[in-house]
C-alpha positions as CSV (number, residue, x, y, z in Angstrom):
1,M,-40.0,62.2,-34.6
2,T,-39.5,58.6,-33.8
3,N,-41.9,55.8,-34.9
4,A,-43.1,55.4,-31.3
5,Q,-44.0,59.1,-31.1
6,A,-45.7,59.0,-34.5
7,M,-47.7,55.9,-33.5
8,E,-48.8,57.6,-30.2
9,L,-49.9,60.7,-32.1
10,I,-51.8,58.6,-34.7
11,G,-53.6,56.9,-31.8
12,I,-54.4,60.2,-30.2
13,F,-55.8,61.7,-33.5
14,S,-57.8,58.5,-34.1
15,S,-59.2,58.6,-30.6
16,N,-60.1,62.2,-31.0
17,A,-61.9,61.5,-34.3
18,I,-64.0,58.8,-32.6
19,D,-64.8,61.1,-29.7
20,C,-65.9,63.8,-32.1
21,F,-68.1,61.4,-34.0
22,A,-69.7,60.3,-30.7
23,I,-70.5,63.9,-29.9
24,Y,-71.9,64.3,-33.4
25,I,-74.2,61.3,-33.0
26,T,-75.3,62.4,-29.6
27,V,-76.2,65.9,-30.8
28,T,-77.9,64.5,-33.9
29,F,-80.1,62.1,-32.1
30,G,-81.0,64.8,-29.5
31,Y,-82.1,67.1,-32.4
32,L,-84.1,64.3,-34.1
33,L,-85.8,63.4,-30.8
34,A,-86.8,67.1,-30.3
35,A,-88.0,67.4,-33.9
36,Y,-90.1,64.2,-33.6
37,T,-91.6,64.8,-30.2
38,V,-92.2,68.6,-30.0
39,G,-91.2,69.8,-33.5
40,S,-94.8,70.5,-34.6
41,S,-95.6,72.6,-31.5
42,L,-92.5,74.8,-31.6
43,T,-92.7,78.4,-32.7
44,K,-90.8,79.5,-35.8
45,Y,-88.2,81.4,-33.6
46,Q,-87.7,78.2,-31.5
47,V,-87.1,76.1,-34.6
48,Y,-84.6,78.6,-36.0
49,L,-82.8,78.7,-32.6
50,I,-82.5,75.0,-32.0
51,S,-81.7,74.4,-35.7
52,A,-78.9,76.9,-35.6
53,L,-77.5,75.5,-32.3
54,Y,-77.7,72.0,-33.7
55,S,-76.0,73.0,-37.0
56,V,-73.1,74.7,-35.2
57,A,-72.6,71.8,-32.7
58,A,-72.9,69.1,-35.3
59,L,-70.8,70.8,-38.0
60,G,-68.2,71.8,-35.4
61,S,-67.8,68.2,-34.2
62,A,-67.9,66.9,-37.8
63,G,-65.1,69.4,-38.7
64,S,-63.1,68.2,-35.7
65,C,-63.6,64.6,-36.6
66,I,-62.5,65.2,-40.2
67,G,-59.5,67.3,-39.1
68,S,-58.4,64.6,-36.8
69,L,-58.6,62.0,-39.6
70,H,-56.6,64.3,-41.8
71,A,-53.9,64.8,-39.2
72,A,-53.6,61.1,-38.7
73,R,-53.3,60.6,-42.4
74,V,-50.6,63.2,-42.7
75,L,-48.7,61.6,-39.9
76,I,-48.9,58.1,-41.4
77,E,-47.7,59.4,-44.7
78,A,-44.8,61.4,-43.3
79,S,-43.5,58.8,-40.9
80,N,-42.1,55.3,-41.4
81,S,-45.0,53.9,-39.5
82,P,-45.8,50.2,-39.8
83,L,-49.4,51.3,-40.4
84,K,-48.4,52.9,-43.8
85,G,-49.1,49.8,-45.8
86,L,-52.3,48.7,-44.1
87,A,-55.6,49.3,-46.0
88,M,-57.5,50.0,-42.7
89,W,-55.2,53.0,-42.1
90,D,-55.4,54.4,-45.7
91,F,-57.4,57.5,-45.0
92,R,-57.7,58.7,-48.6
93,Y,-61.4,57.6,-48.9
94,H,-62.2,57.8,-45.2
95,I,-62.0,61.6,-45.1
96,S,-64.2,62.3,-48.2
97,S,-66.8,59.6,-47.3
98,T,-66.9,60.8,-43.7
99,S,-67.4,64.4,-44.8
100,I,-70.3,63.4,-47.1
101,L,-71.9,61.3,-44.4
102,L,-71.7,63.9,-41.6
103,V,-72.7,66.9,-43.7
104,G,-75.5,64.9,-45.3
105,G,-76.7,63.9,-41.9
106,V,-77.0,67.5,-40.8
107,I,-78.9,68.4,-44.0
108,G,-81.2,65.3,-43.6
109,C,-82.0,66.3,-40.0
110,L,-82.8,69.8,-40.9
111,Y,-85.1,68.6,-43.6
112,F,-86.7,66.2,-41.2
113,M,-87.5,69.1,-38.9
114,Y,-88.9,71.1,-41.9
115,E,-91.1,68.1,-42.9
116,R,-92.3,67.5,-39.4
117,R,-93.4,71.2,-39.0
118,K,-94.9,71.3,-42.5
119,S,-97.1,68.2,-41.9
120,S,-98.8,69.7,-38.9
């Protein structure tokens, strides 16, 4: 693989990670909005259903985001890309911190729904 092809793939993987993060943020704020506005009036079955759908959607997009970051990291390390020495493209800590942030966000949102329902 040439450097040009590697750079193109790195850009594609990075763009994919950003798109997956945008989907995660959209789904998360939709869930929080539903929890805040109508969470206390939902039945137990409805809460389980939207919480399960939210968890699958958010964790799926989070997994895709993390996978894309990992693929970009592997490509940067395997190629002679000029990005190899730049700190901004050093994904060693991006992947673990992004994983903690995204999974923690899902847990925090589910807890918010629990607290919202418990308080009413």
